[in-house]
N, C-alpha and C positions, 0 to 999 in steps of 0.2 A: 304351231309347232307342238312345243311340250310345255305344259304349264308349270313344270317344275324348275324350269331353267328361268332364272330371275335375272333382270338388268343389273349389270355389273358397273356401268360406266357413270361417272359424275357424282359419286358418293362420297360422303365423308363420315368415317374414314374410308380410304380407297379399298377397293376389293382385295382380298388376301389371297395369297397362292393357293391356300385350301379352297377357297370359293371359286377360283378359276378351274382347279382340278375337279371339283364336283360337277361345275357346269359342264366341263369336258367329257366326264364320264357319263353323265345323263345324256348327252349328245350322241356318244357312241352307242349307249344302250338303246336309245330309239331308233337309231339307224339300222343297227345290227338286228333289232327285234330280240335281243335277249338282255337279261341282266346278269348273267354270269356265263362266259363264254366256255365252250368245250375245251378240253387239253389241246386239241388238234388246232384251235383258233385263238388260244390265250395270248400268244405272243403278238399276233396281228391286232387284237382287240385292244391290249394295253399300249402297243406302240402307237396305235391310233389315238388313244387317249391323251399321250405325251405329246404328241404332235399338235394336236387340236388345243391342248393347254398353252404350248408355246405360241401357238398363232393368236389365242386369246389375250395373252400378256402383251404381245406386240401390238395388236390392235388397241387395247386398252391405254397402252402407253403413247400411241400415235394420235388418237382422237383428240379434238381439241373443242371447247365450247366457251362462250361468254356467259353462259348461265351459272348462277351460284350452285355449289355443289348441294346435293340433296342430304338431308339428315336421315340415317338408316332408322332411327328409333320413330320418326314422325311417320315414315313410309310404313312401317311395321304395324303402328298402331292404326292406321287406315285401312290397312288389310284385315287387321283383325276386327274392326269396325264394320267392314262390308261383310265378313264371314259371318257375324251374328246376325245380320240383317237378312241373310239368305234363309228360305223356308226351312231348309234341312237342319239348320243350327238352332231354331226356335223351339224345336221339341222338347 
């Protein structure tokens, strides 16, 4: 789907409202094919963002797992390490 949408479930600390909004916005941008809607489509665009944000919030609070929460900093460090191993990052 979209590489910019990151997993939000089972992290410590939990996903923030801002992170849920950003994921919803990125999803609507991907689906609509535009990063900024025209004036004619602006209301529908932002209504969709709000609706998806509510769905994301509901989903994250409904999901259950027995796995221990993941540490955000550890995951971020792993991603940085992978980025440095890519040929484009070694230049």
